[in-house]
C-alpha positions as CSV (number, residue, x, y, z in Angstrom):
1,M,-104.5,35.2,16.2
2,L,-103.6,36.3,19.8
3,N,-106.5,38.7,19.7
4,K,-108.9,35.9,18.8
5,I,-107.7,33.7,21.6
6,L,-108.1,36.6,24.0
7,W,-111.7,37.2,22.9
8,I,-112.5,33.5,23.2
9,F,-111.0,33.5,26.7
10,M,-112.9,36.6,27.8
11,A,-116.2,35.1,26.4
12,A,-115.6,31.9,28.3
13,I,-115.1,33.8,31.6
14,F,-118.4,35.7,31.3
15,L,-120.6,33.1,29.6
16,C,-119.6,29.8,31.2
17,P,-120.9,30.6,34.7
18,A,-124.3,31.5,33.2
19,M,-124.3,28.3,31.2
20,L,-123.5,26.3,34.4
21,M,-126.2,27.9,36.5
22,A,-129.9,26.8,36.4
23,Q,-132.8,29.2,36.0
24,V,-133.7,31.3,39.1
25,S,-136.1,29.0,41.0
26,P,-139.7,30.1,41.4
27,D,-139.3,29.2,45.0
28,S,-136.8,32.0,45.5
29,R,-138.8,34.9,46.7
30,L,-138.1,38.5,47.7
31,L,-137.9,39.5,51.4
32,Q,-141.0,41.6,51.9
33,R,-144.2,40.1,50.4
34,P,-143.6,36.6,48.8
35,E,-147.3,36.4,47.7
36,Y,-146.7,39.3,45.2
37,D,-144.4,37.1,43.1
38,G,-145.9,36.2,39.7
39,A,-144.7,32.6,40.1
40,V,-146.4,29.7,42.0
41,V,-144.3,27.7,44.4
42,T,-143.4,24.2,43.2
43,G,-144.1,22.4,46.5
44,A,-145.2,23.1,50.1
45,W,-143.0,26.1,51.1
46,L,-142.4,27.4,54.6
47,R,-140.4,30.5,55.7
48,G,-139.5,31.1,59.3
49,E,-138.5,34.7,59.8
50,A,-137.2,37.1,62.5
51,R,-137.2,40.9,62.1
52,Y,-136.0,43.9,64.1
53,Q,-137.7,47.2,63.2
54,H,-137.3,50.8,64.3
55,W,-140.4,52.9,63.7
56,K,-141.3,56.6,63.9
57,L,-145.1,57.0,63.4
58,G,-146.2,60.6,62.8
59,D,-144.0,63.2,64.4
60,E,-143.9,62.0,67.9
61,I,-144.2,58.2,68.5
62,K,-140.9,56.2,68.2
63,S,-140.8,52.5,68.8
64,D,-138.9,49.3,68.2
65,C,-140.5,46.0,67.2
66,L,-139.2,42.5,67.4
67,M,-141.1,40.0,65.2
68,I,-140.9,36.3,64.6
69,G,-143.3,34.2,62.5
70,P,-144.0,31.8,59.7
71,T,-145.1,32.3,56.2
72,F,-146.4,29.3,54.2
73,A,-147.5,28.7,50.6
74,L,-148.9,25.6,48.9
75,P,-149.5,24.9,45.2
76,L,-152.8,23.5,44.0
77,A,-154.6,22.7,40.8
78,Y,-151.6,21.5,38.7
79,D,-149.4,24.3,40.1
80,L,-151.8,27.0,38.7
81,V,-153.0,28.1,42.1
82,E,-151.1,29.1,45.2
83,V,-152.6,29.6,48.7
84,G,-150.7,30.8,51.7
85,G,-150.7,32.7,54.9
86,R,-148.6,34.6,57.5
87,I,-148.7,35.7,61.1
88,W,-146.3,37.4,63.4
89,L,-145.6,37.3,67.1
90,M,-144.5,40.8,68.0
91,D,-142.8,42.5,71.0
92,Y,-143.7,46.2,70.6
93,I,-141.5,48.6,72.5
94,P,-142.5,52.3,72.4
95,D,-140.1,55.0,73.7
96,E,-142.8,56.0,76.1
97,G,-145.0,53.5,77.9
98,G,-144.7,49.8,78.6
99,T,-143.7,47.0,76.3
100,Q,-146.7,45.3,74.6
101,G,-146.6,41.8,73.2
102,G,-149.1,40.1,70.9
103,F,-150.0,38.8,67.4
104,S,-150.3,40.7,64.1
105,D,-153.3,40.3,61.9
106,M,-153.2,37.0,60.1
107,D,-152.9,37.3,56.3
108,L,-154.4,34.6,54.1
109,W,-154.2,34.7,50.3
110,G,-154.8,32.8,47.1
111,K,-153.7,33.5,43.6
112,Y,-154.0,32.1,40.1
113,L,-151.3,31.8,37.4
114,I,-152.7,33.2,34.1
115,L,-149.4,33.4,32.1
116,D,-146.4,31.2,32.2
117,D,-142.7,31.3,31.3
118,P,-140.9,33.6,30.4
119,L,-143.5,36.1,31.7
120,L,-145.4,34.7,34.7
121,L,-148.4,36.7,35.7
122,S,-150.7,36.0,38.6
123,V,-153.9,37.6,40.0
124,G,-155.0,37.1,43.6
125,A,-156.8,38.2,46.7
126,L,-155.8,38.5,50.4
127,F,-157.8,39.1,53.5
128,T,-156.7,39.5,57.1
129,L,-158.2,37.9,60.2
130,P,-158.5,40.3,63.2
131,T,-155.9,38.7,65.5
132,G,-153.9,41.9,66.0
133,R,-153.8,43.4,69.4
134,E,-155.2,46.9,69.9
135,K,-152.5,48.0,72.3
136,I,-149.8,47.5,69.6
137,L,-149.8,50.8,67.6
138,Y,-148.5,49.2,64.4
139,P,-150.1,49.3,61.0
140,R,-149.9,45.5,60.6
141,A,-151.8,44.8,63.9
142,S,-155.1,46.5,63.2
143,G,-157.3,43.8,64.9
144,E,-159.8,44.2,62.0
145,F,-160.9,42.5,58.8
146,N,-159.1,43.9,55.7
147,F,-159.2,42.9,52.1
148,E,-156.8,43.3,49.2
149,I,-156.6,42.3,45.5
150,F,-153.3,42.2,43.7
151,S,-151.4,41.1,40.6
152,G,-147.8,40.0,40.5
153,L,-145.4,39.2,37.6
154,R,-142.1,37.6,37.2
155,Y,-140.1,38.0,33.9
156,Y,-137.0,36.0,33.2
157,A,-134.7,38.4,31.5
158,S,-132.2,35.5,31.4
159,D,-131.8,32.3,33.3
160,I,-129.9,34.1,36.1
161,V,-132.0,37.3,36.3
162,A,-135.7,37.4,37.3
163,L,-137.5,40.8,37.3
164,L,-140.5,41.1,39.5
165,G,-143.3,43.6,40.0
166,H,-146.8,44.0,41.5
167,I,-149.8,46.3,42.0
168,S,-152.4,46.1,44.7
169,L,-155.5,47.7,46.0
170,R,-156.5,47.3,49.7
171,Y,-159.5,48.2,51.8
172,N,-158.5,48.9,55.4
173,S,-161.1,48.9,58.1
174,D,-161.2,51.5,60.8
175,M,-158.6,50.5,63.5
176,D,-159.3,50.7,67.2
177,V,-156.2,51.9,69.1
178,A,-155.6,51.7,72.9
179,Y,-152.6,54.0,73.2
180,R,-152.3,57.3,75.0
181,G,-152.1,60.4,72.8
182,W,-154.0,58.7,69.9
183,P,-157.8,58.7,69.4
184,G,-159.7,55.6,70.2
185,E,-160.3,54.8,66.5
186,V,-158.2,55.6,63.5
187,D,-160.0,55.9,60.2
188,G,-159.0,53.4,57.6
189,K,-158.4,54.3,53.9
190,T,-158.3,52.4,50.6
191,S,-154.6,52.1,49.8
192,F,-152.8,51.5,46.5
193,G,-149.5,49.6,46.2
194,I,-146.9,49.2,43.6
195,G,-143.4,47.7,43.6
196,A,-140.6,46.2,41.6
197,G,-137.7,43.9,42.4
198,V,-134.9,41.7,41.0
199,I,-133.4,38.3,41.9
200,F,-129.9,37.9,40.4
201,Q,-128.1,34.6,40.6
202,A,-124.6,35.7,41.2
203,A,-123.3,32.2,41.7
204,P,-124.7,28.7,41.9
205,G,-126.9,28.7,45.1
206,F,-126.3,32.4,45.8
207,N,-128.9,35.1,44.9
208,I,-128.8,38.8,45.3
209,L,-132.2,40.3,46.1
210,G,-133.4,43.9,45.7
211,E,-136.8,45.6,45.8
212,L,-138.6,48.9,46.1
213,N,-142.2,49.0,47.4
214,L,-144.7,51.8,47.8
215,E,-148.2,51.7,49.4
216,T,-150.2,54.8,50.0
217,E,-151.7,55.7,53.4
218,R,-153.6,52.8,55.1
219,Y,-154.9,55.0,57.9
220,E,-155.5,58.7,58.8
221,D,-152.4,60.2,60.4
222,I,-150.1,57.4,59.2
223,D,-148.0,58.2,56.2
224,N,-147.2,56.3,53.0
225,D,-145.3,53.0,53.3
226,I,-142.2,53.4,51.0
227,E,-139.3,51.0,51.6
228,I,-136.2,49.9,49.8
229,T,-134.9,46.4,50.7
230,G,-131.7,44.5,49.8
231,G,-130.4,41.2,50.8
232,V,-129.1,37.8,49.8
233,E,-130.3,34.2,49.6
234,Y,-127.9,31.2,50.1
235,S,-129.1,27.7,49.3
236,L,-127.8,25.0,51.6
237,N,-129.3,22.3,49.3
238,D,-132.3,21.9,47.0
239,M,-134.7,22.1,49.9
240,I,-133.3,24.7,52.4
241,S,-132.1,28.3,51.9
242,L,-131.1,31.1,54.2
243,N,-132.0,34.8,53.7
244,G,-130.7,38.0,55.2
245,G,-131.3,41.6,54.4
246,I,-131.8,45.2,55.4
247,G,-134.8,47.5,54.7
248,V,-134.7,51.3,54.8
249,G,-137.9,53.4,55.0
250,L,-138.3,56.4,52.8
251,D,-141.5,57.7,54.4
252,K,-142.9,57.5,58.0
253,G,-145.5,54.8,57.1
254,A,-142.6,52.3,56.8
255,P,-140.0,51.4,59.5
256,Q,-137.1,53.8,59.5
257,F,-134.9,50.6,59.1
258,E,-135.2,46.9,59.7
259,V,-133.0,43.8,59.8
260,I,-134.4,40.6,58.3
261,S,-133.3,37.0,58.6
262,S,-135.1,33.9,57.5
263,I,-134.9,30.2,56.6
264,N,-136.9,28.8,53.7
265,V,-137.8,25.1,53.5
266,L,-139.4,23.4,50.5
267,F,-141.1,20.1,51.3
């Protein structure tokens, strides 16, 4: 009898929190590329974000980069379509040479939800407007038109665990560079990307985020972009949440490390 009571008590400890928590929201996104999520946002969604990054491009050029900027997304067509965009204001600080400030390329995307709960699958396209400054030697400030197609998925393993993944194919135009020691133009490549992540609802209003992303070389003389990122999301209420995290680059096409903080607002 005592054993049965003990088993019931243990089950209550582990199962009751899951029963009390709602399903991970489709508006909860990973830290790196929210457009790669298989879900569509449920309302107008805005992320204001700040990042500090330390880079080592190639074998010689080291730099720091401070970035602030918005990401927005909007559902359309009975929540089957999501459109969105992103731009950064950057302060690029190389170890040698003067500090350069300017904008990144502007990303604009749209995607369509083709499968729904428990496996959400979307297909989409993204293109960049050439707003990036040439004097910023940074892969996300090419100052050129680029185009990408992608597919993202979200699978609810349970109400408190969402598994995410994506694949992408991107055409990168040749990039003009105004920086000493580099040629005037860097040849663009067609890059392939793949990634996976998880959102785990550890407590009501508190999510743990983790992801690993890989993209092959976008340009000649710039390596693969491989980065692992971990962080948390804390919901202040149904409309506002805070994110924080750290990313670590595993190849020289990614920042050696970065610190990420953001606020998400659902209108």
